[in-house]
N, C-alpha and C positions, 0 to 999 in steps of 0.2 A: 582342275581337280581340287576338290575340297580338302583342306588340310587334315580333317578328321579321319579320312580314309587311309592315310599313310600309316604303315605298320611300325616304322621306327622313327621316334621323335627325340630320343636321347642322343645328344651330340657325342657322348663318349662311345656309344655303340656305333654311331655313324662313322666316327673317326677310325675306330677299329676296323670297320668294313672297308673303308677307303685304303687303309694301310695293307689290308689283306689283298686287295686288288693290285696295289703297287707291287707287293711281294710276289704275287702270282705272275704278273707280267714280266718282272725282271728275272724271276727264276726260270721261266720258260724261254726267255730270250737268251739266257746264258747256256741253255742245253745244247750239247753237240748232237742234235738229232736232225735228220734230213727234213722232216716236216717243218720244224720250228725254224730251221735255217732259211728255208724257202719262204715261210710265212713272214718272218721279220725283215726279209729283203724287200717285201712288197708293202707291208704295213709297219711303220716305225713304232717302236715301243711307246714313245711319248704320245703318239696319236691315240693309242689304246687307253693310256692314262687319262685322256681327256674324254673320250666317248663312252667308255664303259660306265663311269659314274653317271653320265647322262641317262643311261638306261635305267638306273636305279630310280630316277625321277619319273621318267616316262619311257616305255609303257608299264614297267613293273610296279610303279607307285609305292615303292618301299620307303622312300625318304622325301622330305619336302625341304628344298633349299630355302624357302621363304621363312620357315620357322627355325632354321638352323643358324647358329652363330659361327660356324666353322669358317665360312668365307670371310667374314669380318675379322676373325682371329688371324687367318692366314694373310690377309692383305695388310692389316695393321701391325702385326708382329713378325711373321715369318718373311714377308716380302722385304721389309726394311733390313732385317737381319741378313737375308740372302744378298741384298745389294752391298752391304758392308763386306761380307765374306768375299764376294766376287770382285769388289773394287780394290780391296786392300793390296793386291799384288799386281794391279794394272800398270801397264807401261804407257804413261801419258804420251810420250814421244811416239810410241808405236801407233797409238790411236790417231795421232795427227797425220802419220804417214799413210793412213788408209785413203787419204786423198779426197778429191771433190766429188767422186761418184756417189758416195754415201749421201751427201747433201742433195745432189741432183735427183737421186731416186726418191728421197723423202719428199722433195718438192713436187715431183711427178705424182706421188701418191696424193698429195694435197690437191693438185690440179685435177686428178681423176675424180675425186669426190666432188669438187666444185662443178665440173662438167657433167658428171653422172647424175647429179640431182635434177637439173633441168631436163635431161634426156628422159629420165624415169618419169618426171612430172608430165612431159609431153605425151608419153605413152599412156599414162593414167588418165589424162584429160581427153585425148583425142582417139587413141586406138582402143583403149579399154574403158570407156566411160561407165561410171557407176560402179567401178571396182571397189570404191569406198563410199560409205553413206555420208559424204561431206561434200560441200561445194569446192570449186577449184581454189577460191581465195583461202578457205580454211586449210585445204590440203597443202598448199605451198608453205603456209605458216607452220603447220605441223612438221613438214619435211625439213624445215630449217633447223629444228632441234636435232634431227638425225645427223645433219651436216655438222653441227656443232660438236656432237659426240664423236663422229668419225674423223674429224680433223684434230680435235683437241681431246676433250674428255667430258666427264659428267658435269663439271663446273661450267664449261662452255655450253653444254646442252641446256642447263638450267638458265644460263644467261639469255640464250636465244628464246626460251620459253617466255621470259619476262619482256624481252625486247619486242617480240611480235604478239604478245598477249595470247598465247596458245591455251585454249581451255584444257582443264585437267583431264577430261575423258579422252580428248584427242591426243594429248600428250602421252597418256598411258598406251594408246593404240600405237603411237610411233615408237614407243619403247620396245614393243614387240618386234618391229622391223629392225631396230638397232641391235637388240640382244641376239635374236635368232640368226640373222644374216651374218652379223659380225662373228658369232661363234662358229658358224659353218666355215667362214673364210679362214678363221684361225686354224681349224682342222685341216683345211687344204694346205695352208702354209707349213704346218707341222709335217704333213705328208711329203711336201716338196723338199723339206730339209733332209728327208731320208734318201732322196734321189737327186741331191744337189749336183752331183757330177754330170748327170745326164742333162739337167737343165742348163748348167754352165756351158756345156758343149753346144746347146741350141742357141744360147746367147752369144757364143764365141767369146766368152768372158775371159778377162785377165784376172786371175785370182791371186797373183803374186803378193799384193799388198796384204791381203788377209792371211795368206800362208806365212808371210814374214812375221806378222805380229804373233800368230799362234806358236810358231816355232821358236821365236825369241823368248816368249814367256815360258814355254815348255823347257827350253834349254836352261833357263835361269834356275829352274827348280829341279832339273834332272840330277839325280844322285844326292839330293839334299833331303828327300823325304825320309821321315823316321816314324817308327811306331809310337804314337802318342801315349803318354801316361795320363793318369787322372788329372795331374796338375796342368798338363798341356791343354786338355779338353776344357777344364774349368776356366783357364785363362782365355781360351778361344771363345767359349760361350759368353763369358763376362764381357769381353770386348764387343761382341756383336750386340748383346742385349743392353749393355750400358749405352751403346750407340743408338739402339732403338729407343730407349728411355729418353736419352738426350734429344733425339729427333722429335719425339712427342712433346717434350717439355718446351723446346724452342718453338715448335709449331703452336703450342698453346699460348706462348708469349707473343707470337707474331700475329695470331688471328685477331685479337682485339684492335690492333693497329690497322689491320686490313679492313675490318668491319667498320671502324670509325671513319674510314675513307671510302666506304663501299660505293657511294654515289659517284665519286670522282672516278673510281676504278671501272665502274660499269660504263660511264660516259666515255671513257677512253679505251673501251674494249679490252680491259685487263681483268675481267671478272674471274679468270682462272686463279688469280692470286687470293681469292676469297675462299678457296678450297683448302681445308685443313690437310687433306690427304696429299695435295700438291706439295705442301711445305714439308710434310713427313718424308716424302720421297726425295725432295731436294736436300734436306738436311742429312738424311741417311747416306745418300750418294756422296755428299761433300765430306762427311765423316770418314767414309771408306777411302776416298781419294786422298784425304789428309794423312791417313794411316799409311798409305802407300809410300810416303816420304820418310817414314820412321822405321825403327827396328821391328815394329809390330808386323810389318809386311812379311816377315819370315814365318808367321803363323800359317802361311800357305804350305810350309814344310810338314805341318801336322794335319793337313787336310781341310783348310778353310773353304776352298772352292768346292770340295766334295760335299761339305755340309750345306753350302749355299745351294748346290744343285738338288740335294734332298729336299730342302725347304721349298724350292721351286716346283718340284714334282708334287709335293703335297698341295701347293697352291693350285696347280693344274687340275688336280682331282676335285677340289672345291669349286673351281670355275665350271668344270664339266658338269658337276652336280646341279648347278644353277640352270643349266640348259634344258628346256622342256621341248623335246623334239615333236611333241604333239601339236605345239603351236603352229608348226610348219603346215600341217594338214588341216588344221581348223581355221587358218587364215590364209588361204591361197592367194587372195588379192594382195595382201600385205607382203607376202613372200615374193610375189612377182615384181612388185615395185622395188623391193630391196635387191632382188636378183639382177634386174636391169641396171640398177645403180652400181652394184658391186662389179658386174661384168664390165661396165665402162671404166671403173677405177682400174681393174685388172688390165684392160686393153691398153690404157694410157701407159701403165707401168711396163707392160711387155714391149710396147713399141720403143719406149725410152731406153729400156735395158738393152734391146737389140741394137739401137743406134749407137749408144756409148759403150756397148759391150760390158755392161756391169755384171758382176757376179750375182747369183741368186741370193746370196746372203744380204746384199744391199737391197735387193728387191723385197725380200721377205720382211726384213727389219724396218725398212722405210715404209712399207705398207702398214705393218702392225703398229708402228709408232703413231700413225694417223688413226687407224681404225680402232685399235685396242688401248693405246695409251701406256702409261707406266706400269700398269698391272700385268700386261701380257707381252709387251715388246721385249723385255729381258728374257721371257720364256722362249720366244722364237729365236732370239740371238743365241741363247745357251743351247738350243737344239743343235746348232752348228758346232759350238765349242763354249764351255763355261767361261773361258777367259774373255769372250767377246760380249758377255751380257751387258757390261757398261755402255756399249755402243747403243743398245736398245733404250737404255735409260736416257742417255743424252738426246737422242732423237725424239723420245716421247716428251721430254721437257720442252723441246722446240715446238712440238705439236700443241702443247698447252698455250704457248705464247701466240701461235698463229690461229688457233681454233676459232675464236670469235670473229676475227677479221675475215677469214676464209668463208665461214658459214654465212656471214652477212652478204658477202659477194654472191654466193650461191643463191641465197634467198631473194636478193634483188633481181637476179636474172629470171628466176621463176615468177616473181611478181609481175614482170614486164611481159610474160608470155601470154 
């Protein structure tokens, strides 16, 4: 859709519209009305915060995410601030007590992407030949960039583009697979977070470790909440955005060093370190964790995690606004490849979760740490409980580290087929 046909191009107007959507969703979800009680038992509020903004893009054509700076604002400013808010009261010992199942599910997600790529490539090459107007050699090279994104992130994706010399036009085509399928999968995970008890019964999961961490943090702050004054809120916001500014400043200092050693980093499959966003997330998370050892952790008493959750919901709406549902219908071949790939990823994780009896929380966060990275893994984690958002960050950083390695393994398997 051409940008000129969009009715709203002013970011201030778009932000107001997104906030109106959030207000409408949360107002109706709080109503004691039989219809809304039944509706929100089936459709989680967070899922609507994601999909309704997508409708503004397509089919309504009201806004264009490409011309809007809101997503960039949310990821660069609100996301780091929310990580600081959500990390400042974290119980490090409690996170350690979550045990090995979280790591196992994350690695299962990585394995699902590595296995799913060749399976999808086989179908595209042998079962549905001609599904894309490229030869098989170009196809596996293009698919390698999706593997880089789905295990790590955009930095890993770009690294694979350079490693396998993927043409720009094919790279753009693969971006459609990446964005559309990954966003649909995010919606499914958010829906699953709303029915987590049913899924946990299916997995026969032991959720005691997660419940322990949640209850421990909730008990820590029980009875200590207070009505914040203006001074409290200013201190709260100053802490978050000084941390955001410091994270950006340190990332700016770090990047020249990384770029000076770019060739060595690429050769050693550490190209994720060349991403400025990677360093912003790392520094913001570190800042929040360091605060958790100081008296500033008591800012949770005046609603730090609530503000972090608000920022995440705003981020969710900007992510949803970027999703063009029309691409699903205009590129059915691409969608089919991505669907087969994602179904394989899901199947590997479901089997693993059943075998080790992992809670759906570990399933969802482990998957999104691979597929979505640091921008959306905390969103999925906070859908279960805001206090668990740092788990998503930690797993996503691990995904950055493994992304290039895993994608190369995936690509080499496809190359040999």
